[in-house]
C-alpha positions, 0 to 999 in steps of 0.5 A, a space after each residue: 145405152 144404159 140398158 145395154 150396160 146393165 146387159 153387159 154386166 148381167 153377162 159378166 156376172 153369169 159368166 164369173 158365176 159359171 166359174 165358181 165350184 162347190 162351196 163358193 157357189 153355194 155361198 154366194 147363191 145363199 147371200 144373194 137369196 138372203 139379200 133378196 129377203 131382206 130387201 123385201 123386209 124394208 120399213 114402211 113410213 106413215 104419215 097423217 093427221 090427228 083431228 078432233 070431231 070438229 076438224 081441229 088438230 090435236 097436238 101431243 097425242 101419241 101414236 104407237 105401234 101395236 105390240 111394240 114400243 114404237 111410237 111418235 107424238 103429233 106436232 102442233 098442227 096434229 101431223 105425225 110420221 112414224 116408220 113401221 117394220 110391217 106393212 100390216 102393222 096396226 097403229 093405236 091412237 
């Protein structure tokens, strides 16, 4: 049933879009494509644990996103969670 309502909404939007003329239509297209671009630029959350050679957790270790001022420190158990803006981010420990 949900697919049926989605289809009706899409058809409604298509009909309303076809009614628009000139600058209004161009502006709406621009806003749509801009929103699509921003949806792909979402942040990525990375979690992990920092430990020594013996596997013991290391509390208070700084983890920084290379080239930024974005960083966090590990908790008492060596765990951390950091949000980065780029999927190709490099973390420096």
